[in-house]
C-alpha positions in Angstrom: 49.7 16.0 -9.7 51.3 18.0 -6.9 50.1 18.3 -3.3 50.0 21.6 -1.6 49.5 22.3 2.2 47.3 25.2 3.0 47.4 26.7 6.5 44.5 29.1 7.2 44.2 31.5 10.2 40.6 32.4 10.9 39.4 35.6 12.6 38.4 33.9 15.8 41.9 32.4 16.2 41.4 28.9 14.9 44.2 27.6 12.6 43.3 24.9 10.1 45.6 23.0 7.8 44.5 20.9 4.8 45.9 19.5 1.5 44.9 20.4 -2.0 46.0 18.4 -5.0 46.3 19.7 -8.6 48.5 20.7 -11.4 51.5 23.0 -11.4 50.9 26.7 -11.0 49.9 28.2 -14.3 48.5 24.9 -15.6 44.8 24.2 -16.5 44.3 22.5 -13.1 46.2 25.0 -11.0 45.5 24.1 -7.4 47.2 27.2 -5.9 45.1 29.6 -8.0 41.9 27.8 -7.1 42.8 27.8 -3.4 43.7 31.5 -3.5 40.4 32.4 -5.1 38.4 30.4 -2.6 40.3 31.8 0.4 40.2 35.4 -0.8 36.5 35.3 -1.1 36.0 34.1 2.5 35.2 36.9 5.0 36.4 35.2 8.2 40.0 34.4 7.2 42.7 36.8 8.2 45.7 35.1 6.6 46.9 31.9 5.0 50.0 30.2 3.6 50.3 27.7 0.7 53.3 25.4 0.7 54.4 22.8 -1.7 54.9 19.2 -0.6 58.6 20.0 0.1 57.7 22.7 2.6 58.6 25.7 0.3 56.2 28.6 0.6 54.4 29.1 -2.7 52.1 31.9 -1.6 51.5 33.8 1.6 48.8 36.2 2.6 49.7 37.6 6.0 47.1 38.9 8.3 46.6 42.7 8.0 46.0 43.0 11.7 46.9 39.7 13.5 45.3 40.9 16.8 41.9 41.2 15.2 
């Protein structure tokens, strides 16, 4: 299992970081895919970054309008 660090920026300015643990991207237990689905369905999130445990960015969804 691999650990990924997710950093989320909420619309009201709060930034939250948490860990997800799962299999490699593309595997049956793909933690990155599950995290992306969950975050993309949230309405109050303006952007997020998913990094692997070594600090490499795996996926990034930048804010469309960071001043919102």
